[in-house]
N, C-alpha and C positions, 0 to 999 in steps of 0.2 A: 397723793400717790403717784409715783413716777413710773415711766415705762422703759427707761434706759438707765444704765449705770451713770452715764455722763450727765443726764438730766438730774438724777438724784444727787450726785456729787456737787453740782453747781448750787442746788437748793441748800444743801448742808453747809457749804462754805459761806454762802451768803448770810447765814445766821450768826456769823461772828460779829456782825454789826450790832445785833441785839445783845450779845454777850458783853460787848464793850460798854453798854449802858450801865451794867452792874459791876463789871470787873474791868478796870482801866487797861490792864495789861494782858487781856486775853490774846492768845496766839494760836496760830495754825502750825501744826507739825505734820509732816508727811513721811511715810516710809515707802520707797519704791520697791515694787515686787515685779517679777517677770522681766521681760526685755524692755529697755528704755523706750523704744519706739511704740510699745503698746500703751504707754501712758496710763499705767495702773498703779494706784497708790492706796495705801491704808491712810486715811485722813483723820487727824485728831484735832479737836478743838479743846484747848486747855485754858482754864481760868484759875489762877492761883489765889488762895485765900489772901485777903489784903493785909490782915493783921496777925491773926492767930490760926495756925493750921490745925484746927480741931477736927473738922468733918471733911471727908472726901466722898463725892458721889461719882461713880464711874458707870457709864452706860455703853455697851458694846453691841454692834450689829453686824450682820452679814458674814458670820463665821461659815455658815453654809450659804455660799454666794447668792443663789436665787432668793433665799429667805430675807436678804437684805432690803428688798423693796418694802416689805411690811416694817422692817426695822427702821428704814428711812422715815416712813410716815410717823412712826411712834416717836422718833427723835424730834421731829417737827412739833408733834403734840406736846412733848415735854417742854420744849423751848418756848412754845407759845403760851402754855398754861401753868407750868410749875416752876420754871427756872427763876422767875422774878420773886418767888416766895422764899428762896434760899437766902441766907444771910452771907453776903460776900465777905464780910469781915472775918468770919471764922470757917467758911466753907469753900472748898475747892471743887471744881467740876471738870471731869474728863469725859468727852463724848467721842466715840470711835465710829466712823463710817466705813463699812465694808472691810472687815478683817480679810475677806477673800474677794478682792475686786475682780479677779479673772472669772470666778464662778458667777458673780453678779452680772458682769457684762455678757457672759455667754449663757445665762439662765441655767446653770448647773449647780449642784450642791458642792461638788468637789473643786479643788483648785486645778491649775494647769497640769499637775502631775497625777491627777485622779485621786488625790489624798483627801479623805474626809478629815478636815482639821479638828473636828470634835472627837476624833479617835487618835489624834496625833499628840495630845498633851500627856505623854507618858512621863511619869515621875523619874524612873530609872530605866533607860533603854537597855542597859547591859543586863538587867534582870528580867526583861520581857520574854515570856515564852511565846514565840511567834506562832506556834501551832495550838494556841490555847482554845481557839474556836473550832472544836471538833465537829459541831453541827454544820458549820459552813463547809468544811471539807467534805463531809458526807453528802451534802446537798449541792456540791459544786456544779453538777451537770445542769441543775436548775438555775443557780445563781450566776453561772458563768457560761452562757451560751456563746459559742464561737462561730455562729452561722449568720450570714447575711439574710435579711428578711426578704423573701421572694414575693409574698403576697399577704394580705390581711388574713385570709382564710387559713393559709398554711401556718402562719405564725400562731393564730389562736388555737388551732388543733394541737400543734406541738407544745405550745405553752400549757394547755390544759392537761395533756398527758404527763408532762414533766412535773407540773404542780401536784397532780394526784400521786405520783410516785414519791415525791419528797414529803408530801403530807403523810403518807402511810409510813414512811421511814422515820420522820422526826416528830410527827404530831403537830397540833396547832401551836402550842407553846414553844416547842423545840424549834419550829420553823421561824417563829417571830424572834426568839432569842438569838438564833444563828445569824439572822439578817442584821439585827440592830446592835448587837454587842460590839461589833468591830472585828476585823480580821487583818492579819499581817503577812499573809502568804501569797495572795493573788492580786498583783498590782492593777489588773484591769477589772477587778471585781467591785461590787458595791461595798460601801462602808470600809474601804481600805484605809488603814491607819498609817501607812508609810513604813519606812525603815530607818527613820531618824527625824529630828525636828525639821519641818519645812521652814522656809524663810519667814512666812507669815507668823508661824508659831514662835520663832525666835524673837521677832519684833515685839510680839505681845508679852512674852515672858519678861523681856527687858523693860517694857512699859510698866508692867505690874510691879516689878521690883523697885523701880524708880519712884512711883507715886505712893505705893504702900508704905515706903520707908518714911515718908514726910508727914503723914497725918495720924491722928490718934484713933479716930473712928472712921471706918470704911464701909460703904455700902456699894455693892456692884450688882448691876442688872444687865443680863444678856438677853437678846431678843431672838426667838426662834418660831418657826411655823411647822405645821404638818401633822403633829401627833396630838391625840386627845379628842375630846368632844368638840363638835363643830360650833356649839352655841355657848361655850364658856371657856375663856382663856384660863390656863392653869398656871399658878405660881409653883414652879418646879424647883425643888431644893436638892442639894447634894445629899447623898447618903451620909456624909460626914457632918452635916449640920446637927448641932446638939439638941435643938428644940424639935419636938414632934410636929407633924403636919397639923394636928388638931390645935396645938398651942399657937402656932403661927397663924392659922386661920382666924383664931380668936383675936390675937394681937393686931392683925391687919384688917380685921372686919371684912374678910374676903372669902367667898364661898368655896373655892376649890384650890387646895394646897396639897402638893404631893412631894414625895422624895424619889430620887432615881435609884430605886432598888426593885428587885423582882416582884415584891409584894404590892407596891403602890404604883409603879410606873414601868420602867424596864431598866435593866442593868446596862451600863456603858463602860467600856474600857477606853482610857485615854481622853476622858471628858475634861473640858476646860475648867468648869466650875469645881470639879473635884481637885484639879491641879492647884487652883488658887487657894483652896482650903488647906492642901498640903503645904503650900508655900507659907500660908499664915501660921500653921502649926510648927513649921521647921525654922522659919526666919523672922516672923513678926508676931510671935505668940502674945506679946504684951498689948497688941492692938485689939480694939473692939471691932469685930469683923462679921459681916454678913454678905453673902453672895447668892444670887438666885437667877432663874430663867423665867421670862414670860414666854410660855409656850402656847401659841395660838393654833388650836386644832382646826382642820379644814374639812376633810371628807367625813370625819366622825370616828367613833371608836367601836362601831358594831362589827360583826364578823364580815358582813358584806362590804362595809367601808374599808376594813383592813385588807381584804382581798383586792379591792379596787386600788388602794394605795400600793400594795405589793406589785401589782401588774404595771402600774405607772412607773415605778422605780426600775424594775427589771427590764422593761421594754425600752425605756430611755437609755439605759446603759448599753444594751445590746445594739441599739441604733447608732449610738455615738461611736462605738468601736468597730462595728462591722457593716454599717450602712443598710440601705433598703432600696429595693427596686420599685417600691410603690410610694410615689411622692405624696399622695393624699394621705396615706396611712402614716407616713413619717410626720406630717404636719399634725395629724390627730394625736400621735404619741407625744409630740412636743407640747401641744395644748393641754393634754391631760396632766402631764408632769408639771407644767406651770400652774395649773389650777390647784394642784396638790400643795404647792408652797406659796402661791400668790393668787388667791381667789379673786376673780373679777366681780363677783356678786356684790352690789353696793350695800345690801342689807348686812351681809357678813362683815364688810369693812366697817360699817358704822358700829356694829356690835363689838368688833375688835377694839376700836377707839374707845368706846364706852368702858369696856373691861380694863383697858390700860389705864384710863383715868382713875378708876376705882382702886386699882392695884398701886399705882403711884401714890395716891393720897394715903392709902393705908400704911404702906411701908415707910414713907417719908415722915408721917406723923408718929408711928410707933418707934422709929429710930431717932426721933427728935431732930430731924432736919428742917421741918416746918412747924 
């Protein structure tokens, strides 16, 4: 587990030596994002199948920058314990470190333009209704505070009053849906999906099209943290996945499998996994395709945990844009936000690793990769 983006990147790139033991021509590809002097790159390790391009395994991390730290650790786990079980003759491997390197470096979910990249994968921008999130607009006084934080006490009082008002207006489910679905009207707001493809998104779409076209069977795994029970990682599938959660749980021998719909998880607009399913349906329909997310819950999924998560997200965004006069409280807000997406608890981290092992084993066996 790394503590900085730079440390994580060095560890990741060092793994190419291990890849070369199995695939002679493994290579490092990088996409520059942001200003050159910032030295921020989406780094890709690619190992091409040596003889027959039958299987492709693609693992992505850091779409929500700060979540890339868990993603980095899971990539190391995969390379240390599962990579050697793949057949290099007929299997290609694509590993992506930090889709959102700026967010990872600065411990934020969004990129440098405050865009949530997992709300930016819109299939057709010209058909997007930018005012589709009515709940967010109705609760914007809560979601979009424009005030500098004067003191911890003053913030907590005003936050509590605004939370009560928006709760009465939207209800518990309406509040959650408004926050998480994605919004396209308020660039300084949380879960802002942007007004067109970000550079990060363009690079990833090009990458998917390149590698999907070359292989017959594709499995993609994306790593995220923050949502769900704290004691069990969830295999989270697109609502476009044809198999039910119950069937996939049986196939993978894994206890918690859900879909990103309002009934099982929560609905997302501009989701990357939904996008690759649409890409499959529209351009690569002949391929055997499966994509999913490993979602590592942190605070938990109780009402108290959800309120704690909500406060961490809202307060971090307010502090980022408007600042604070209380240095100690600012540091507390940053710590709470980091714990939401990168827990420091060693017991939690060990359980996350154990869950990832079980999920990797189940998926790779069921899809005939090992």
